[in-house]
N, C-alpha and C positions, 0 to 999 in steps of 0.2 A: 792537182788531183788529190794529193794527200790532204791538203787543207779542206777541200770539199768533203772528203770522207769524214774528217774529224768533226766538221760542222754538222754533217748529217747524223753522226753518232751522238753528238752532244748539241742539239739544236739550241739550247739556252745560251751557249757561249757565242754571242755575236758581238760585234764591235760596240754597238749601242749599249748592250747589257754590261759589258766590261767597263765602259766609261761611266755608266750610271753607278756601278758598284764602287768604282774608284772615287767618284765624287761623294757618295754617301759615306764611305769610310774616311775620306778626308775631312768632311764636315764633322763627323763624329770625333775625330782626333782634335780638331780645333776647339770644339765645345768642351771636351774632357780635359784638355791640357791645363787650364787654370785650376781645376779641382785637383788633378794629379800633382801639380806643382805645390798647391797649398798643403796637401797631405804630406808630401815629402818634407816641405819646409817646416812643418810643425814638429818634426822629429830632429831638426838640425840645430846645432848650436847657434847662438845669436850672431857670432862673428862670421859664420859662413853665409848666413842669410843675406848679410849686407855686402860682404866682399865678393861672393860668387853666387848670385841669386839663380843663375841658370844651370849651375853645375850640379853633379850628383853629391849627395852627402857623404862625408868621410866616415861619419859615425851616426848612429841613431840613438837618440836619448828621449826619455820620458819626462824629463824635468819641466819641459814647457807645459805639459798638461797638469803637472802637480802645482806649479806656480800660477798657472792661468785660472785654475778652478776658484782660487780665492784672491785673484789679482786685483779685483776692484774693491776689496774690503768686505765683500759679502760672498757667500757661496753661490756659484753659478746655478746650483739646483733651485734656488729661489727664483731666478729668472726663467728657468724652464717651467716651473710650476705656474708662474704668472702667464707665460705665453700659452700654455695648455688650457688654462682657465678661460682666457680670452678667445682662443681659437675654437675650443669646443663649444663655448657659449654661442659664438657666431654661427657655428655649424648647426646647432639645434635651432637657432632662430631662423636661419635662412631656409633650411629644409622644410620647417613647419609653415612659416608665413608665406614663402614663395609658392609652395605647393597649393596652399589655400587660395592665394590670389590667381594662380594659373587655372585652377578649377573653376573659379568664378568667371574668368574671361573665356574659357574654352566651352563651358557647358551651360551657364545660366544666361538668361535673357533679361536685360534691364535697360533703362534709357541711357543713351550716350555711351553704350558699351564700346562701340568702335572708336569713338572719340577718346575715351579714357585709355583705351589700349594704345592708341597712337601716341598719346601724351606720355604713357609709360615707356614706349620705345624711344621717344626723344630723350628721356632722362639718361638713357644709356650713353648718349653722345655728350652729355654735360661733363666737363672736367671737374675733378674733385675740388679744385680750388674755388670754383664758382659758389658752391654751397658751404664752404669751410667757415667763413666768417659768420653767417647767420646761425649755423649749427653751434659754433663756439659760443655765441651770445646766449643762445637758448640754454645750453648746458651749464653755462656760468650762472644764469638766473636760477636754475634748478639745483645748484650746489653740487653738480656731478663732476666738476673738474678734479683731477688727480684720483679718479676712481676708474674701475673697469666699465662703468655703466655707459658712457658715450660710445664705447667700442662694441658693446654687446646689445644693449636695448634696441637701437635702431634696426638691428637685423630681424627683430621680432615684428617689425612694421612693414616688411616686404619692400625694402628700399632698393634691392638689386634687380633692376629690370632685365638684365641679361639672363638670370636664372628663371625669372617668370616666363620670359619668351621661350626659353629652352623647354620648360615643362608644358607650356601651352602647346607647342608643336608636338610633344609626345602624347598629350591627352587627346588632341584632335585625331590622332590615329587609332584611338581605342574605339571599338564599336559601341554605338549608342544603345544597342539592344541590351547590353549589360546594365546600363542605367535603368532602362525601362523594366527589365526583369526585377531589379532591386526595388523599384517603386511599387510594382505589383505586390511584392512581398511586404510592403508597408514601410519602406525606407524613405525618409525625406532627403533633402539635399545633404545634410550632415551625414546621414547614414550611407548614402551613395559614396560620398567622398571617402570616408574612413574604411568602409567595407569593400568597396569595389575599386575606386581610382587609386587610392594610396598604395595598396599592395602591388598593383600593376605598374605603378610609377617608380618602382625600385631602381631600375637602371638610371633614370634621370636624377633621382634622389642621391644616388651614390656619386654621380658626376658633380652635382651641386655641392655635396659635402666635401668632396676632395678639393675642388677648386676653392671653396670658401676656406677650408683649413689652410691650404698652401698660401693663398693671398693674405689671409689674416695673420698667419705666422710670420710671413716675410714682410709684413707692413712695417715701415719705419716712420713715415711722415705722420700718420694719424696718431700713432702711439707717442711720438715725440711731442705732439701738440697737447695731448690730454693727460699724459702721465709725467710726474716730476719727482715724487717721493722715491728714494732708493728702494723701499720695500715693495713698490708697485711696478718697478721697471721689468720689461720683458727681455727676451734674449737679445733682440736687435738693439735695444737701448743699452743693455748691459755691455755689449761690445763697444758701443760708443763711449760709455763711462770708463771702460777699461783703457781706451786710448787716452782719454783725458787724465786718468789717474796715473798713467805710466809716463812720468817725466823723463825716464831714461829710454823711452821708445822701445819697449820690450816686444818686438815683433814675433818672437817665438811663441810666447804664451797667447798672444792675440790670435795668431794663426791656429794654434791648438784649439782654442775655444770656437773659432770659426768653423773648424772641422766638425766639432761636436754639434754646433748649431744647425748644420744641414742634415744631420742624421735623421731626425723625425720626419722631415719632408721626404727624404729618400725612402724610408721605411714605408710610409703611407703610399707613395707612388708605386713602389715595387709590388706591394701586396694587392693593390686595387687597380693596377694599370689596365688589366683586361676589362674590368667592369667600366672603367673610365672611357675606354674606346667604344665599348658597346653602347654606353649611354649617349655619347655624342653622335654616333652613327645612326642609332635608331631615332633619336630626336630630329635629326636632319632629314631622314628619309620619310618620316611620317607627317610631312607638312600639309 
């Protein structure tokens, strides 16, 4: 009887809810443990990291961050600047080009529109390695190797079908009466896009910008293929060079720089997480 009274007073506390909460907290701890371990290890002496990797640090030191900042022979700030240039360039290209392509597929009528849209969707399923060799040959002929151009310029050509599809779903949910009212006022297709569609597309644009920034910033393989000069290396490649340059296997400085490397992604996600969820939800519901 006491149990039934407690459940009646607090209807949210059922066995299923408790199990669900335990599972969620357990999954959260599993995902956060590597980050917490890396953070603690970055403040530990080198000897403790190797001798007792799972233990608590006996002392906290900042020397790993001081040595790691210039541990590759260059300041890590150069790698951060390069990563931001590539990531922000990709963000601008994807948001502009993909939104234009999405507007064309969602609003304009032209021959083979459905066929081309289906082909665009198929490209989402193509592995990156399938197009890597042809793209590399093209960029080599253009003389773009060891520059940021192969990582940024294609984004201005609407190559990411996922974001086009995301925005198409969003635009299809916008009333066409807005387009007709703008055309009555004298707007053409370009005017309708920039004055009507683009401002209303903000949630999907923010979602595209966030995903593009995170995926580009975290990209290792593409940057490894096209960048080789030390002055052009990004954060991800800088960590690799740090490992190669550390003949004594300095794990402390490496982990310290790894902690700094994830800070920009965490900041972007924390600031825009609400708009990120909103953009995904609204794009999915307005199909």
